[in-house]
N, C-alpha and C positions, 0 to 999 in steps of 0.2 A: 301454197295455201289456197284453199277454195274460198272465194268471196261470194259467188253465187252460181247457181245452176238453173237454167230455164229450159223447159221443154214444152212442146205444143203438139196436139194431135197424136199423142202417144198413149196407147192402151185406153184406160178409162179416163184419161185427162184430155179433154177436147180443147179447151182454151189454154192460153199461155199460163204456165204455172212456174213460180219462182221459189226455189229453195235458197234462202239467204243465210249466209253465215256471218253477216255483219251484225254486230251487237246493236241493240236499241239503246236508248238513253237511260234505261234502267240503271239504278245506282248500286243495287246490291250485287254481291259476288263479282265485283269488278276485278278482283285480284286473280280470277281464273282466266281472264281474257288474254288472247295473243295480241301483242302490240307490234305492228309493222308499219312504220311511217305514221301517217295520219289515221290508219285503220285500227279499229278495235274489233277483233275477230273471235268468233265463238270456237272453242276447242272441241266441242261435242254437241250433239243434238240427239234427242230420242223421239221417235215417231210412233204415235198411237193411231189406232183406227180399227173399226170393225172388220171382220172377214169380208173380203171383196170390196173394201172401201177405197183401195188404190195404194195403200202404203208400200206394198212390195213393188209396185210399178215405178215408184220413185227410185228405188235401188236398181231396178231393171233398166230404167232410162239411162242412168250413168253407165251401167255395164254395156249397154248398146253403143253409146258414144265411144267408150274406151275401146271396145272391140273393133268398131269401124276404123278408128284412127290407127290402131295396131295393125289391122289388116291392110289399110291403105286403099280400100276399095269397097264398094257396095255390091260388087258382082257376086253372083251365086257361087257359094263354096260349100264345103262340107261342115263348116263351122255352124254350130247350132243357132247362135244369135244371128249371124249373117243370113243363114238359110230361112230364118223365120220372119224376115222383115215385113212380109205381106200381112202378118198378124199384128203388127204394131199400131197401125192407125186406129182411131176411134171408129168403131163399126156399127154403132147403134143408130146411125142415120146415114144419109146419102152424101155426106160431105166428101169433097175431093181435095181437101187441104193437104199440104205436104207435112211430113214429120220434120220437126225443127228442134235442134238442140243449140244451146248457147251457154258457154262456160266462161266465167271470169275468174282468174286466178293470179297469184303472185309466184313467180319463179325467180329466185335470187333477188335481184333488185328491180326486176322488170314485172310489170303488170300487163296481162294480155286479156283480150276477149276473142274467143274463137266461136264462130257461128257456122252451122251446117244445116241445110234444108234439103230434104230428099223427097222425091215423088215416087211412090210405088202404087201398084194396083192391089187394093185391099182384098185379102182372102183368095187371091188368084195365084196359085202355085206356079213358080217359075215365070211370074209376070215381068213386065218391063220395069226397069228401075232407072232413075236418072237423078243426078245432082242438079238442083235448081239454083242453089246459092251456096257460097262458101266464102267466108271473110275472116280476116285476122286484123285486129287493131291493137296498137300499143297505147296504153292509158298513161297519160302524163298528168301532173298535178292539176292542171286547169283545162285540159282538153284531151280528146282521143285522136290518135293519128292512124289513118288507114295504111296498113302494110300491103294488103292485097284484098281485092274484092272480085270474086269469080261469079259470074252469072251463068245462065244456061248456055249462052253462045259467046261470051266474051270474058276477058280477064283484065283487070286494072291493077296496077302496082303503084303504091304511093310514091310521089315524086317531090314532096316538100323536103326541107332540109333535115327534119327529124327522121323521116322515113328513110331517106337516102343514107343518112349516117348509120341508122340501125341495120340497114341491109348491106352497108359497105359498098354502095354504088354511087359514083359521083357523076358519071356520064349518062344523063337522062336519055339521050338519043340511043346509045348502045343498049340501055335497059329496055327501051321500047322495042328495039329489034329482037331482043331475047324473048320478050313477051309475045311478040308477033309470031315467032316460030313455034312457041308453045301452043298458041291458040289453034294453029293449023293442025296440030296433032292431039287436040284435046279429046280425052275419053270421058263420056258422060257418066261413067260409073267409077272413075278413079278420082281420088282426092288430089286436089292441086297442092295441098299442104305437104303431103308425103311424096308427091311426084315432081312435077315441074318446078314448083317453088323450092323444094329442097335441092334438086339436082342442078338447077340453073340460076336461081335468084339468090338464095341465102341458106346454105346448109346449117350455119350456126344458129340462126333464128328458128328454122324448122325443127332442128334437133331439140332445141330447148322446149318448144311447145309439144312436140310429139312425145318426148321422154316424160314430160310432166303428166300428160293425160294417160299414156299407156303404161308407165312404170310407177309413178308416184301415187296413182289412184288405184285402189283395189276394191272392186264392187263384187260382193259375194251373195249369191242367192241361197246357198245351202252350206253353212259353216261346218256342220257336222260331217258331211261328206268330204268337204275340203280338208278338214283336219285329219280324217281317217286316211286320206290319200297320202301315201308316204312321200310324194314329191314335194310336200310343203317343207320338209326338212332335208331335201336332197342337196347335194353339193357337187360341183365339178372341179373342186380343188384337187389338183394332181398331187399335192403334198401328202394328203391323207391316204394312207395305204389301205387297200381292201382288208377287212378283218380288224382294223384298228379300233380300239375302244376309247371313246372320248368321254372324259368327265365334264359334264356341263354344270358350271357353278350355279347357273340360273335354276336348274332342276333341284339341286341341293337346297337352295334357299327356299323354293316354293314348297317342297316336300316337308321341310322343317317348319316353315311358317304356317302351313295349313294342317300340320299334324297328321299327315297321311300315314305315318308309320316309321319304323326304324330302318326300312330298306333304303338302298341307294338305287338311283335310276340313271343309266348311262345311254350313250349312243354308240352303235357299232356300224362301221362303214362296210358296205358291200357293193359290188358292181351292180348297176341297174340296167344297163343295156350295152350294145356293141360299141357305143361311142365312149364307154368308160366312165360315164357319169355315175357317181357313187350315191347310194341311198343310205341315209342314216336311220337305222332301225333302233327302236327303243328297247332296252333290256333292263331287267331288274335283278338286283343281287340280294338274296336272302341267305344269311349265314354262310357266306362265301360261295353260294351256289347261284349261277347265272341262269335266268329264265326269261323267255320273251315276255315283255311287259303286258301284251294283250291277254296273256294267260293268268296274270296275277293282279293287275291293277284294274280299277273300275274304268268304264268308258269315259266317265267325267274327268277322272284324273289324267288320263291319256290326252283327252281333248285340251284340257287346261295347259298341260306341259307343252304340247305342240303349239297351241295358240301363243304361249309365252315367247316362243322364238320369233313368231311373226310380230308380236307386240314390241319386242325389243328392237327389231329392225326398224319399225316405223317411228318409235320414240327416238332412236339414234339418228335417223336420216330425215325425218319429217315425211309428210305425205298424208293421204286421206284413206281411211278405212270406212267403207259403207257395207253394212252387213244386215241381211234380212233375218229377223228373229234370232238375234245373236245369243240371247239368254236361254235358248233351247239347248245350247251346248255348255253354258257356263252358269254356275249358281248365282242368283241375284246379289248375294252379299259380295261375291268376288267381282261381279259387274260394277257394283258401287265403288269398289276399290279401283277398278280400271277407269271409271269416269273421273274419279278424283285424281288419278295419275295424269290424265290428259289435261286436267285443270290446274296442274301444278307447274308453273313456269320454270321453277328451279330444276325440275326433272325433264319436262317437255320443252327443252331449249330450242328445238328446231321447228316448233309449231305444228306438230302432228295433230290430226283431227280425226274424230270418230263420229259416225252417224249410224244408228241402228234402229230397227223396228222392234216393237215388242207389244204384248198384251198385258204385261205385268205393271200394275199401277204403282208398285213400290218405288219407282224412280221419280214419281211426282212429289218430290221433296224440295222445298224452297231452300233448304240448307245444302242441297246437293246440286241442283240445277237452277239456272235463271229461268224466268218466264219465257224468254225468247229462245231457250234451248229445248222447250217442250212443244212438239209439233203434233198436229192432228190432220188426218185425211177423213173426208166425209163424201159419201156418194149420194147424189140426188135420186130419190126413188122413182121419179117420173122420167128424167132424161138419162139416168145412169151415168151422169158425168161426175167425176171426182174433183174435189177442191182440196187445197192444202193451206193451212193457216197455223199460226203459232199462238201459244197462250198469251204472248205479248200483244197480239192483235186485239185482245179484249180490253186492254188498258189497265192501269194501276188501280183504278177505282173499282172496276168489276172484279179484278183478280188481286186481292190483297195478300201480302206475304204472311199475315197473321191468320189466314184462313187455310184450311186443309185442301190442297189441290186435289187429292185423291177423293175426298168426300164429295167435292163439287163435281168431279168427273162422273162419279156414279149417280149423281143427281141429274146428269145430262146437261149441265150448264155450259160445257165446252163443245157440244155437238151431240148428234144422235148416237145413242148406244145401240149395240146389236141386240136384237130380240127375235127369237123364233119360238113359237108355241109348239114345242116338240110333242107335248102330250096330245094336242089336237091333231097334229100331222100324222103321228104314228097310229093313232086310233083310226083315223080316216083311211090310211093305207092298209092297215090290217083288216079292216071291215070289207075293203074291196077284194 
């Protein structure tokens, strides 16, 4: 479960910015919160902001961290995120600060903080890159324990009793010898977490952190394209024979509940590549005739059904979904149902979380979301720097639950609203 995500010098965000999923002291809608130990955690958050205010950059920042950890290195590759790192720093002044990410999360019974600081040459293609700092801490009830701290030229591994127990090393001298050998071969572009720490110090701890960031967090910039990509419902299950037709109960339930029609929608397995991975194509049955779903169903229906498989996976296993402009692919009323699903502890038993950006003010409903679940990005017109804040930051006196959040939003009480005088702009351009 995500507790907080911080980033600095990333795209339009120059200063350290924190996305917190820790609930404030607000008393309303307490029943939607995820309870884990002493923590009261938000199950969802919705992010508003004008075009170019920076809200998509929040999603992109998490995608960048996830991709780097999954890749294990910041070295140049064909990966779009990794290859674009020179475009990530704030470029509207001459700052030379590093890009920094910090994520605090709970995995099982353990709470970790992982921090990564990267130096790149802004706007210089194929420029030099290097990791300046990387650290992993274990958070205990009353203090934080350093498991490792990697600097530009050195590596330190925690040697107090908690750290040694977590790392399953008791001989501190032998541990230091291991670290010494790693330092001699340290690569300035390779992560210590996925490299030396995993292979030499503690594979168990490394895997727990790596798997959480790279597998339990899904950050999506274009949900529509992702859902139209058939790999979202691909499987490598060898038991499913090619050509098999699978009746998906989830599809039946959604088609019936949404009143999409009398048809049934199935999945048909087919080989996807030379490795034998099977792709599950959607097919519709009308009066005992089977037809490819894309020829019969609306794009919205297909997206919703595909998304339902992803949704079921996260609700069943837990994890974080971060999606840019999610409601472009899904109807607002269905979005409300999805938000309510994440906020139902009886269904969301494993603490899955959802964060998405939108322009639709319909979600500004105090019966649907708490004040601390409604976030805003704003960009300074002079410095071009973005900031992030929540409705909860305004306080209970300024933002009362008996007031209309939507009405106040359009009055500009929660930040600057987008405005372009298109009439003047177009007239001026056409006259030229």
